N, C-alpha and C positions, 0 to 999 in steps of 0.2 A: 501340274494339272490343277485346273481351277474349275469349280462348279458354280452353277448359278446360286445355289443355297449358300455356298461359302462367301460369295460376293455380297449377297444380301446380309449375311451375318456381319461381315466386315463393315458394310455401310451403316448397319444399325449401331454397331459399337462406336464408330467414328462420329455418328450423329448423337450419341448418348441415348439412343432408343433402347428400351428393354427388349430382351429376346424371349419369345414365348417357348416355354419348355413343356407344352402340352403333349399328350400322347400322339395326336395327329402330327404335330411338328416333329416329334422324335422319329415317327415312322417315315415321314418324308425325307428326313435327314439320312436315315439308313438306306433308303432306296436310292437317294442321290449318290451316296458313297459307293454302293454296289455298281451303279452305272458308271461311276468314275473309274473304278477298277477295270470294268469291261472295256472302257474306251482307251485305257492306257496301254503302253507297249508291253507285250507279253514277256519280252526279255528282261525288262526292268523288274517286273513282278518276281520272276524266277531268281534274279540276282538278290533282291531283298530277302526272299524266302531262304536262299542259301546262306546269306549272312546271318539271319536270325537263327538258323539251325546251328551254324558254327559257334555263335555266341552262347547258345544254350549248352552245347557240348563242352565248350571251354569252362563254363561255370561249374558244370558237373565234374569235369576232370580235376579242376583245381580243388574243389571242395572234397573230393574223394581222396586225393593224395596228400592234402595238407595234414601233417601229423597233429594228433591231439596234444595240446600243451601238457608237458609233464610238470606237475606241481611238486617241486623238490621241497625238502624239509626247510631249506633256507628261505625259499620264496614264500612259504607259508607265514614266515615271521617278519621278513623284510618289508619295510614301508608301512608298518602297522602301528607307528608310534601314537597315532590318534586314538587307538584302542588300548594304549598302555603296553604294547608289545614291542620289545626290542631285543635283538640277539637271542631270541628263543625264550624269553622270560616274560611273564606278566609282571610288570613293574607295579609295586604296591602303592606308589606315590606317597609313602609315609615320610614325613620330615625327619624321622629318626633313622631312616634307612640310608646308609651311605651310598648304595648303588642306585636307589630309586629317587632320591631327592636331588634333582639336578639343579644345584645352587649356582646362580649366575656369578655370585661373588665368592666362589669357593677359593680361588687363588689368594684373594685378599685376606680371607679368613685364615687360611693356612699360614700365610706370611705373618699375620698378627700372632698366631699361636707359636710360631717359631721365635719371634722376637720376645714373647713372654717367657718362653723356655730359656732362651739365651740370657735374659736378665736374671732369672732365678739361678741358673747354673753357669753355662759358659758357651761361647761361640766356638770353642775348640772342637774340631771334628765335624762341624756343621756345614762345611763347604759344599758337599755333594747334595745335601738336603736343600740348602739355600739355592743352589743352582737349579735343582729340580723344580722347586716352587716358583722361582723367578721366571723360568722358561717352560712352565708346564704346558701351556697352550701349544707351543711349537713342537714339543716332544710328542704330545698325544696326536697332533694332526699330521706330523711328518713320519710317524712310525710306519713300517711296512705292514701290509694288511695281515700278515701272519701273526703279528704280536701287537695288540693295541689295548693296553690296560685302560679301563674305563674311568678310573678315578685319579690314580696317582702313579707317576712313573719316576723311579729313582734312576738317574743316569749312571752310566759306567759300571753297571752290574753285568757279569758274564751272562750271555744269553744262550739258552739251550732248552728245547722242549722237555726233555727228561733229564733227571739227575741220577747219578750213581748212588747206591745205597750208602757209600762212605761219606756222602755229603753231610749227613747228620747221623753218623754211625751209632752213637749212644742211644738216641731216641728210637731209631729203627729197630735195633736189637731188643730194646726194652718192650716195644710194642709186640714184636714177634714172639718174645718169651711169654707174653700174656695173651696170646691168641685165644686159647681155650677159655680164659676168664671172660673176655669180651664176647666170644661166641655164645657162651652159656647165658649171659645176661640178655643178649639179643634174642635168643630162642625163647626165653621167658616172656619178653616183651611181645614177640610176634604171635604168641598164642592168643592174644587179645583180638587178633584180626578175625578169629572164627566167630566172635560174638557180635561184631559190628563192622561197618565198612571202613571207618577211619577212627581208631581208638584215640582217646585223649592224649595229647602230647605229640602226635604225628602230624606232619605237614604234607599236603599234597602239592606237588610242583607241576608247572605247566609243561606238557609234552604234546607233540603232534600225534603221537600214537602210544598206546600202552599206559602204564602207571609208574610214576616215580615218587616215592615217599621218603621223607627224612625225619629223623628223631634227633633233635638238637640237644646237646648238653651245654654247649656254648654257641651262641648265635651273635655274630658281629661283636665279639668282645664282651658279651653279657651272658652270665651264667643263667641257665634255666633251672631253678631249684627243684621244681616238681619232677622234671625229667631226670635230674641228677640223683634224686632219691631212689628212682627206679633202677639206676645203674650205679650203685655206690662204689663198686670196685673199679669200674671203668673210669669213673670220675676221679677217684683217688689217684689212679694211674696218670692222669693228665698232670697232676701236681709233681710227678716224678720226672716228667720230660724236661730236658734242659732248654730246648729251643721252641717250645710250644708258644704260639702267639695267643696270649690270654688277656691282654690289657688294652687292645685297640680294636677298632672296628673291622680290621682285616682278619681277625682270628675267629675260627670256627672249629667245632668238634661235633660230629654227628654220625649216626648210622644212616647209610644211604642204601635204599632198596629199589632195584629195577625189576619189574615183572617181565616175563617173556613177552616179546613183541614190542618192547619199549625202545624209542629212539629219543635221545636228548638232542635238541637242535644245537648246531655249532654256535659257540658264543665265546666271549672273552671274560676273564676275571677282572677284578677292579684294580689290581696292582701287581708289580713285579718284585715286591720286597719279600715275598713269601714262597715257600715250596708247599704244594698240596700233597699230603701223604695219604695214600689209600692202603689200608691193611685188608687183604682179602679174607672175608669170613665164609662166604659161599660163592663159588666161581664156576658155574656150569659152563659147558662148551657153548660156543656161539656168542660169547660176550667179548667186546673189545672197547678199548679206550683209544681215541685218535687225537694226538696233540701235535699241532703244527704239521699235519699231514702224515705223521708217523704213527702207525698202529702198534699197540701193545696189548697183551692179555694179562688179566689178573691171575694170581695163584693163591690158593688158600694158605693162610699163615705167613704170607710174604708181603712186604711193603713195596709199593710202586710210587715213586716220587716224580712229580712233574710241575712245570711252571704253568699255572692256569691263566696267565695273562696272554698266552698263545691261544690262537683259535683252536677250540677243542670240542669234542663230542664223545658220546658213549652210547652203546646200544646193546640190546640183548635179543639175539635172533634165535634163541633156543625155543624148545617146545614147552607147553604147560607142564609136562611131566618132569622137566629139568628143574623147575622151581625158580625162585628169584636169584638175581645176582645181588650179593650183600657185601658192602665194604664199610669199615670204620674209617671215617675221614677226619683228619686233623691238620690244621695249618701250622707249619713250622717256619722259622725265619730262614730266609735265603742265607746261605753260609757266608756270603761276601758282604753282608750288612754288619758293620762293626757294632760293638757293644754300646758305644756312645750314641750311635745313630739309632739303635733299637730303643734306647731310653728316650731319645727325643721324639721318635715316631710314636711311641706309646703316649707321650704327652700331647703331641699335635693331633693325633687321631683318637684320642680317648673317647669312649662312648658318651654321647650327649654333649660333647664340647662344641 
């Protein structure tokens, strides 16, 4: 269909003439359009109208049935490196933090530390550590997604999400015998929460829901004197453990508290050379630890051992009346790391080195 006004418009544009957009011109254009519709085939108009209705119906139908995107705990954290988020944690960007300071020359630095250690002591027994440092990039990149330590992978260690209590029997039994001692010191500490939102010495961790706070006695191999003075018997107990990691950046000891409704995003630990031990202090129902896809529940007065280099998460689905889930967490050596290797790793990963 062609109208006289359309022809005039086309001629005006082709000649470079301006088009008048006055009110009279607009009225004439509308009148011409109405006349064009009247002059056209009725069948064509009906066809176009039906197609338009079908298009509107399709848009409505698709919009109605498209499921609302479910924002999982993982997707809240994935792809947010620009904001300092990775694997569920707000990375502090501190050069002193072994997890947060992503050093491009880390492997060269580790190799230099190993050479320095070997010169002072011996290369004997260093084969596995040497192999791990030399091929660290390949190990970390080729690991299955279920186990991806973020900082250091020692090859040829037995791999399992959870460990039996006999893996570090002496230390497990010692911790369990002192359950009441640790619990009493925690309860004294926790009374301070009635006076302020976050008492001195406690650290608030990043979680997509709820609250997760920790009270460190040892943080990445460094003792926290002020906190240790508040838990003197628990701190002395650490000195009696035979396999506690206390001299390198992979060693931690703390009280960990999850409030009801808290979910810790799935994440990986920094290394596979350690076993993370949780002694249950308060373990209400509805709380679970999931490591490598395998769920376990804590029990008061009992130790739970796991490899935190596996993908893991924890949550507390209980009610407010249930109170918090509380564990005493301490890092122990993996039982298959030899004594010579422990000494070398303490040297290589010494805090501040």
